[in-house]
C-alpha positions as CSV (number, residue, x, y, z in Angstrom):
1,M,-15.8,22.7,-21.7
2,A,-12.4,22.1,-22.2
3,S,-11.0,24.5,-19.3
4,D,-13.4,22.2,-16.7
5,M,-11.2,19.0,-18.6
6,D,-8.3,20.7,-17.9
7,T,-8.8,21.5,-14.4
8,L,-10.4,17.7,-13.6
9,L,-7.2,16.1,-15.5
10,S,-4.9,18.6,-13.3
11,A,-6.8,17.9,-9.9
12,R,-6.5,14.1,-10.6
13,A,-3.0,14.4,-11.8
14,L,-2.1,16.2,-8.4
15,M,-3.8,13.8,-6.0
16,G,-2.6,10.7,-7.8
17,I,1.1,12.2,-7.8
18,S,0.6,12.9,-3.9
19,L,-0.8,9.6,-3.1
20,A,1.9,7.8,-5.3
21,F,4.5,9.8,-2.9
22,H,2.6,8.9,0.5
23,I,1.9,5.3,-0.3
24,V,6.0,5.0,-0.2
25,Y,6.2,6.4,3.4
26,V,3.0,4.1,4.8
27,A,4.9,1.3,3.6
28,F,7.7,2.1,6.1
29,G,5.9,3.8,8.7
30,I,3.6,0.6,9.3
31,G,6.5,-2.0,8.5
32,M,9.5,-0.4,10.5
33,P,7.8,-0.4,13.5
34,F,7.0,-4.0,13.8
35,D,10.6,-4.8,12.6
36,I,11.8,-2.9,15.5
37,M,9.2,-4.4,18.3
38,V,10.3,-8.1,16.7
39,A,13.9,-7.0,17.4
40,E,13.2,-5.6,21.2
41,G,11.7,-8.7,21.9
42,L,14.0,-11.2,20.6
43,A,16.6,-9.2,22.4
44,L,14.7,-9.2,25.9
45,R,14.4,-12.9,25.0
46,T,17.4,-14.5,24.0
47,G,20.0,-11.5,25.9
48,N,21.4,-10.9,22.2
49,E,22.9,-7.5,22.5
50,M,22.8,-7.5,18.3
51,Y,19.2,-7.4,18.2
52,H,19.0,-4.0,20.2
53,Q,21.7,-2.5,18.0
54,L,19.3,-3.4,15.0
55,A,16.2,-1.9,16.8
56,R,17.8,1.3,17.5
57,R,19.5,1.6,14.0
58,W,16.2,1.0,12.5
59,V,14.6,3.7,14.0
60,R,16.7,6.3,12.7
61,P,15.8,6.5,8.9
62,L,12.0,5.4,10.6
63,V,11.9,9.0,12.2
64,V,13.1,11.0,8.7
65,L,10.2,8.5,6.9
66,V,7.6,8.9,9.1
67,A,8.7,13.0,9.6
68,I,8.6,12.8,5.7
69,G,4.9,11.1,5.7
70,A,2.9,13.6,7.7
71,V,4.2,16.3,5.8
72,S,3.3,14.5,2.6
73,G,-0.3,13.4,4.5
74,T,-0.5,16.6,5.5
75,V,-0.6,18.1,2.5
76,L,-3.4,15.4,1.1
77,S,-5.8,16.5,3.7
78,F,-5.2,20.3,2.1
79,E,-6.2,18.5,-1.5
80,L,-8.5,16.7,-0.4
81,G,-10.6,20.4,0.4
82,L,-9.0,22.3,-2.4
83,L,-9.3,20.0,-4.7
84,W,-12.2,17.7,-4.3
85,P,-14.8,20.5,-2.1
86,R,-18.0,19.0,-3.9
87,F,-16.8,15.4,-2.3
88,M,-16.0,16.4,0.6
89,A,-19.1,18.4,1.3
90,F,-21.3,15.2,0.2
91,S,-19.1,13.1,1.8
92,G,-18.0,14.5,5.2
93,A,-20.7,13.5,7.8
94,L,-19.8,9.7,6.8
95,I,-15.9,9.8,6.7
96,G,-14.9,12.4,8.9
97,L,-14.9,10.1,11.8
98,P,-12.2,8.0,10.0
99,F,-9.9,11.0,9.5
100,W,-10.4,12.1,12.7
101,L,-9.3,9.0,14.7
102,E,-6.6,8.9,11.7
103,A,-5.2,12.1,13.8
104,F,-5.0,10.6,17.1
105,A,-3.8,7.2,16.0
106,F,-1.1,8.9,14.4
107,F,-0.6,11.0,18.4
108,I,-0.5,7.8,19.8
109,E,2.5,6.4,17.5
110,A,4.4,9.6,18.1
111,I,3.9,10.1,21.3
112,F,5.3,6.3,21.9
113,L,8.7,6.5,19.5
114,S,9.4,9.7,21.2
115,A,9.4,7.8,24.5
116,Y,11.2,5.1,22.7
117,I,13.9,7.0,21.2
118,Y,14.6,9.4,24.2
119,G,14.5,6.4,26.5
120,E,17.4,4.9,26.0
121,R,19.4,5.4,29.2
122,R,16.7,6.5,31.1
123,L,14.1,3.3,30.6
124,S,14.7,-0.4,31.2
125,R,15.0,-3.1,28.1
126,R,11.2,-4.2,29.2
127,T,9.9,-0.7,29.2
128,L,11.6,0.3,25.8
129,F,10.1,-3.1,24.7
130,L,6.8,-2.4,25.8
131,C,6.7,1.6,24.1
132,T,7.1,-0.5,20.7
133,I,3.8,-1.7,20.9
134,P,1.4,1.3,20.9
135,V,3.9,2.7,18.2
136,V,2.6,-1.1,16.2
137,V,-1.1,-0.6,17.5
138,G,-1.1,3.3,16.1
139,S,0.7,2.5,12.7
140,I,-2.0,-0.7,12.1
141,A,-4.9,1.7,13.4
142,S,-4.1,4.5,10.9
143,A,-4.3,2.3,8.5
144,V,-7.6,1.1,9.8
145,F,-9.0,4.3,9.2
146,V,-7.5,5.8,6.3
147,I,-8.4,2.7,4.7
148,S,-12.1,3.0,5.6
149,A,-12.7,6.5,4.0
150,N,-10.9,4.6,1.0
151,S,-13.0,1.5,0.7
152,W,-15.9,3.8,1.5
153,M,-15.2,5.4,-2.0
154,N,-16.0,2.0,-3.7
155,T,-18.9,0.8,-1.7
156,P,-20.5,3.9,-0.3
157,A,-22.3,2.9,2.9
158,G,-24.5,4.6,5.9
159,F,-26.6,6.9,4.4
160,Q,-29.6,7.3,1.8
161,L,-30.1,9.9,-0.6
162,A,-33.7,11.9,-0.2
163,G,-32.7,13.3,-3.7
164,S,-31.8,12.8,-7.0
165,E,-28.3,14.9,-7.0
166,P,-25.6,13.7,-4.7
167,V,-25.4,17.0,-1.9
168,P,-25.6,17.2,1.7
169,G,-29.5,18.4,2.0
170,N,-29.8,15.1,-0.1
171,L,-28.8,13.0,2.8
172,S,-31.2,11.1,5.0
173,N,-30.5,8.7,7.4
174,V,-26.6,8.9,7.8
175,D,-24.7,6.2,9.8
176,P,-20.8,7.4,10.3
177,L,-20.4,3.8,11.9
178,Q,-22.0,1.7,9.3
179,A,-19.8,4.3,6.1
180,F,-16.7,3.3,8.5
181,A,-17.4,-0.3,8.5
182,N,-18.5,-0.5,5.0
183,P,-18.6,-3.6,2.6
184,A,-15.0,-3.0,1.0
185,W,-13.2,-2.2,4.4
186,L,-12.4,-5.5,5.6
187,H,-11.0,-7.1,2.6
188,E,-9.1,-3.5,1.5
189,L,-7.7,-3.6,4.8
190,L,-6.6,-7.5,5.2
191,H,-4.6,-6.9,1.9
192,G,-3.8,-3.4,2.3
193,T,-1.9,-3.6,5.6
194,L,0.2,-6.7,5.0
195,A,1.2,-4.9,1.3
196,T,3.3,-2.8,4.1
197,Y,4.9,-5.5,5.6
198,V,5.9,-7.2,2.6
199,A,7.1,-3.7,0.7
200,C,9.0,-2.9,3.4
201,N,10.9,-5.5,4.9
202,M,11.7,-6.9,1.0
203,M,13.4,-3.4,0.6
204,I,14.9,-3.6,3.5
205,A,16.3,-7.3,2.8
206,G,17.7,-5.7,-0.3
207,V,20.2,-3.4,1.7
208,Y,21.3,-5.9,3.4
209,A,21.4,-8.5,0.4
210,L,23.5,-5.6,-1.1
211,A,26.0,-5.3,1.6
212,I,26.9,-9.1,2.0
213,L,27.2,-9.1,-2.2
214,R,29.7,-5.7,-1.3
215,G,31.5,-8.4,1.2
216,H,30.2,-7.4,4.2
217,L,29.4,-11.0,5.8
218,T,28.7,-10.1,9.4
219,E,26.7,-11.5,11.8
220,Y,24.6,-8.5,12.4
221,N,24.2,-8.3,8.5
222,K,23.0,-12.2,8.5
223,R,20.6,-11.5,11.8
224,A,19.2,-8.4,10.3
225,L,18.6,-10.1,6.7
226,T,16.9,-13.2,8.8
227,L,14.7,-11.3,10.7
228,V,13.3,-9.1,8.1
229,L,12.8,-12.4,5.8
230,A,11.1,-13.8,8.3
231,V,8.3,-11.1,8.8
232,A,8.6,-11.1,5.0
233,G,8.6,-15.0,4.6
234,I,4.9,-14.9,6.5
235,A,4.0,-12.0,4.8
236,A,4.1,-12.3,1.0
237,P,2.7,-15.8,0.6
238,L,-0.4,-14.9,3.3
239,Q,-0.9,-12.0,0.4
240,I,-1.4,-14.4,-2.1
241,F,-4.2,-16.0,-0.1
242,L,-5.7,-12.4,1.0
243,G,-5.1,-11.4,-2.4
244,D,-7.5,-14.4,-3.7
245,F,-9.8,-13.4,-0.6
246,A,-10.0,-9.6,-1.9
247,A,-10.7,-10.3,-5.6
248,V,-13.7,-12.1,-4.3
249,S,-15.1,-9.5,-2.5
250,V,-14.8,-7.5,-5.3
251,A,-16.3,-9.4,-7.8
252,R,-19.4,-10.0,-5.5
253,L,-19.4,-6.0,-4.4
254,E,-17.6,-4.2,-7.6
255,P,-18.5,-6.5,-10.1
256,A,-17.6,-3.5,-12.9
257,K,-14.1,-3.1,-11.3
258,L,-13.4,-7.1,-11.3
259,A,-14.4,-7.0,-15.3
260,A,-11.6,-4.3,-15.6
261,M,-9.2,-6.2,-13.7
262,E,-9.5,-9.2,-15.8
263,A,-10.5,-7.2,-18.9
264,L,-13.6,-9.4,-19.6
265,F,-15.2,-7.3,-22.1
266,H,-18.2,-9.7,-22.6
267,T,-20.4,-11.8,-20.1
268,T,-19.4,-15.2,-20.2
269,Q,-20.4,-18.2,-18.7
270,G,-17.5,-20.4,-17.1
271,A,-15.1,-17.1,-17.8
272,P,-11.3,-17.9,-18.3
273,E,-8.5,-16.1,-16.5
274,T,-6.6,-13.9,-18.7
275,I,-3.3,-13.1,-17.9
276,L,-1.2,-10.3,-19.5
277,G,-2.4,-8.9,-22.7
278,W,-3.0,-6.1,-23.6
279,P,-7.1,-5.1,-23.8
280,D,-8.1,-3.1,-27.3
281,P,-11.5,-1.6,-26.1
282,A,-12.6,-1.1,-29.9
283,R,-12.6,-4.9,-30.7
284,G,-13.4,-6.1,-27.3
285,E,-10.5,-8.3,-27.0
286,V,-7.3,-8.5,-24.9
287,R,-4.3,-9.4,-27.3
288,Y,-1.4,-11.8,-27.0
289,A,-2.9,-13.1,-23.8
290,L,-2.7,-16.6,-21.8
291,E,-6.3,-17.8,-21.1
292,I,-6.8,-20.6,-18.7
293,P,-10.3,-22.1,-19.1
294,R,-13.0,-21.0,-16.6
295,L,-10.4,-20.1,-13.9
296,L,-12.1,-16.7,-13.3
297,S,-15.3,-18.1,-12.8
298,I,-13.7,-20.8,-10.2
299,L,-11.6,-18.1,-8.2
300,A,-14.7,-15.5,-8.3
301,Y,-17.6,-17.8,-7.6
302,Q,-15.8,-21.3,-7.2
303,D,-18.3,-22.5,-9.9
304,P,-16.3,-23.3,-12.8
305,N,-19.9,-23.0,-15.1
306,A,-20.3,-19.3,-13.0
307,T,-21.2,-16.6,-15.4
308,V,-18.7,-13.5,-14.7
309,Q,-20.3,-10.0,-16.1
310,G,-18.3,-8.2,-18.4
311,L,-18.0,-4.5,-19.5
312,D,-20.9,-5.0,-21.5
313,A,-23.0,-5.7,-18.7
314,F,-23.4,-1.9,-17.5
315,P,-24.1,1.3,-18.9
316,P,-21.8,3.1,-21.5
317,G,-19.4,5.7,-19.7
318,T,-20.4,4.2,-16.0
319,T,-17.1,1.7,-16.2
320,P,-13.3,1.6,-15.7
321,N,-11.0,1.4,-18.4
322,P,-9.3,-1.8,-19.2
323,V,-6.4,-0.7,-20.6
324,L,-5.1,0.9,-17.7
325,T,-6.9,-1.3,-14.6
326,H,-5.9,-4.5,-16.3
327,P,-2.4,-4.5,-16.4
328,S,-1.8,-2.7,-12.9
329,F,-3.5,-5.7,-11.6
330,D,-1.7,-8.4,-13.9
331,L,1.6,-6.5,-12.8
332,M,0.7,-6.6,-8.8
333,V,-0.3,-10.2,-8.7
334,G,3.0,-11.3,-10.7
335,L,5.3,-9.3,-8.4
336,G,3.7,-10.5,-5.5
337,F,4.3,-14.5,-6.9
338,L,8.0,-13.6,-7.3
339,M,8.2,-11.7,-4.3
340,A,7.1,-15.5,-2.9
341,I,9.2,-17.3,-4.6
342,V,12.0,-15.3,-3.8
343,V,11.2,-16.1,0.4
344,I,10.6,-19.6,0.0
345,W,13.6,-19.9,-1.9
346,F,15.9,-17.8,1.1
347,W,14.0,-19.9,3.4
348,G,13.8,-23.4,1.7
349,L,18.1,-23.0,1.4
350,R,18.0,-21.8,5.3
351,W,16.5,-25.2,6.5
352,L,18.6,-27.2,3.9
353,R,21.8,-25.8,5.0
354,K,20.9,-24.6,8.9
355,E,22.3,-21.5,8.2
356,V,21.7,-17.8,6.7
357,P,22.3,-18.3,2.8
358,S,24.6,-15.9,1.5
359,G,25.7,-17.0,-1.9
360,K,25.9,-14.3,-4.7
361,W,22.8,-16.0,-6.7
362,T,20.3,-16.2,-3.8
363,M,21.8,-12.4,-2.8
364,R,21.3,-11.1,-5.8
365,A,17.7,-12.6,-6.3
366,V,16.5,-10.7,-3.1
367,L,18.4,-7.7,-4.0
368,I,16.1,-7.6,-7.3
369,A,12.9,-8.3,-5.5
370,S,13.6,-6.1,-3.2
371,P,11.8,-3.2,-4.6
372,F,9.0,-5.2,-5.9
373,G,7.0,-4.8,-2.8
374,L,6.7,-0.9,-3.1
375,I,5.6,-1.4,-6.8
376,A,3.4,-4.3,-6.2
377,Q,1.6,-1.6,-3.7
378,E,2.3,1.3,-5.7
379,L,-0.2,-1.2,-8.6
380,G,-2.4,-2.2,-6.3
381,W,-3.5,1.5,-5.5
382,F,-3.7,1.9,-9.2
383,T,-5.9,-1.1,-9.6
384,T,-8.4,-0.1,-7.3
385,E,-8.4,4.1,-7.7
386,F,-8.6,3.3,-12.0
387,G,-11.0,0.5,-11.4
388,R,-13.5,2.7,-9.5
389,Q,-13.7,5.5,-12.6
390,P,-15.6,7.1,-13.7
391,W,-16.5,7.6,-10.2
392,I,-15.3,9.2,-6.9
393,A,-17.8,7.5,-4.8
394,A,-18.9,4.6,-6.5
395,G,-22.5,4.6,-8.2
396,T,-23.5,7.7,-6.6
397,M,-20.9,10.9,-7.4
398,S,-18.8,11.4,-10.4
399,V,-15.0,12.2,-10.4
400,A,-16.4,15.3,-12.8
401,Q,-19.3,16.3,-9.9
402,G,-16.3,15.8,-6.8
403,V,-14.2,17.8,-8.6
404,T,-13.1,22.1,-7.9
405,P,-14.9,24.7,-10.3
406,D,-11.6,26.6,-10.1
407,S,-9.3,26.7,-12.2
408,G,-5.8,27.2,-11.9
409,I,-5.0,23.8,-10.3
410,E,-2.1,23.5,-13.1
411,A,0.1,25.8,-11.4
412,V,-0.6,24.4,-8.3
413,L,0.6,20.6,-9.9
414,I,4.0,22.1,-10.7
415,A,4.6,23.5,-7.3
416,F,3.7,20.8,-5.6
417,V,6.1,18.5,-7.6
418,G,8.7,21.1,-6.9
419,V,7.7,20.3,-3.1
420,Y,8.0,16.4,-3.4
421,V,11.2,16.1,-5.6
422,A,12.6,18.6,-2.4
423,L,11.2,16.3,-0.4
424,T,12.9,13.0,-1.4
425,I,16.0,14.7,-2.4
426,G,16.3,15.7,1.2
427,L,15.4,12.0,2.3
428,V,18.1,10.4,0.6
429,R,20.6,13.0,1.8
430,L,18.6,12.0,5.1
431,V,18.9,8.5,4.6
432,P,21.8,7.7,2.9
433,V,22.2,4.8,0.7
434,R,25.9,4.9,1.2
435,A,27.9,6.6,4.2
436,P,31.0,7.9,4.3
437,D,32.3,5.4,7.0
438,G,33.1,3.0,4.6
439,G,29.7,2.2,2.5
440,R,27.6,1.1,4.8
441,S,24.1,2.4,4.6
442,A,22.3,3.9,7.2
443,L,20.5,0.4,8.2
444,Q,24.0,-1.3,8.5
445,G,26.4,-1.9,11.4
446,G,29.9,-1.5,12.0
447,P,32.6,-4.0,10.9
448,H,31.6,-6.4,13.8
449,G,27.8,-5.6,14.1
450,S,28.4,-2.8,15.9
451,S,26.0,0.1,15.3
């Protein structure tokens, strides 16, 4: 039993580390192509060469990030088969389709990204801009397909169990398309994809805010900062509304996850919204929390008197751990609001002063908030995954049922951590925060905006 438990913990740790690492590159792999497309579009529309210089400079780190993301994604595909063979044997006929389609989406993205990179002297500016569109479409399509597979794990659909055990021989009425468009897919897709635009653009904004704080108040840096904060300025507030839509969907589709997210131990009519605090499962309460009466019932069911199921409404051993899920959810939401405040502050000053705000406090706020998007994205993934436990396919197959029966995962875990450390060191060297030519980052232009 101890050996089985060690294997399960090691497999979960290895998969968790791999995904946490990969998510960072996903954010840039989806967010940066959109920025490049917008910059090239502005260059065509305005005739301002600086936007083209922005796009050409941004494509350099994008190539490195996409390459490392491809490596980490390949590692994940091997881990699914090696660590979770029972799960893949059961679910392969259902979630194999989105994984297969994701490969085609990546090929499309890679082909047109190559055309954009190597066509600088051979293609017209209009053709270069047109090349960026399939790159954006391919990156979004990759998210569409991968999120479909993950959302299926939260709301399994497209099959019936002919027997009591979740094994391939017991599947009947298999419908891959229904599995693809499972109930949780839409809200996870919208919320998860938009999160990448927030995370990517806030991080890039921090680079330019730091440059301005160091005295590089160039037209190039101001235009770059304005462009990425324009994308973040739309995405961050919109993410709050989509987050509400996602929470309403979770309340309907995954009530146990909602109870863990809100640390609601007892089924309650007119349930309060619990903000912060530390869940205490032994006492069935949340310590040091701020409660807003009836707000959870309003948010989840648009009814202040609605009954919200607590963790006590489900059989013991089948519910997520609120100690892990509730803090992850609260921090994600809090960071989302902080980023929205920062971008609204920036654009409020931009509107009032009719110029790009470059004051120290504004730039410091942008710089401090710049990693919040990536952190919130990781926390959102934690919320999704912790909130599904102890299931690998909710209500159908437990994580313990899906894991490999083989031992020795601990050694693989140590080896792969070493690989991820090496990849990170390589990334830092290839996309330096400080370049050798006077302190500019790999994203910044020359002193007068040249590339």
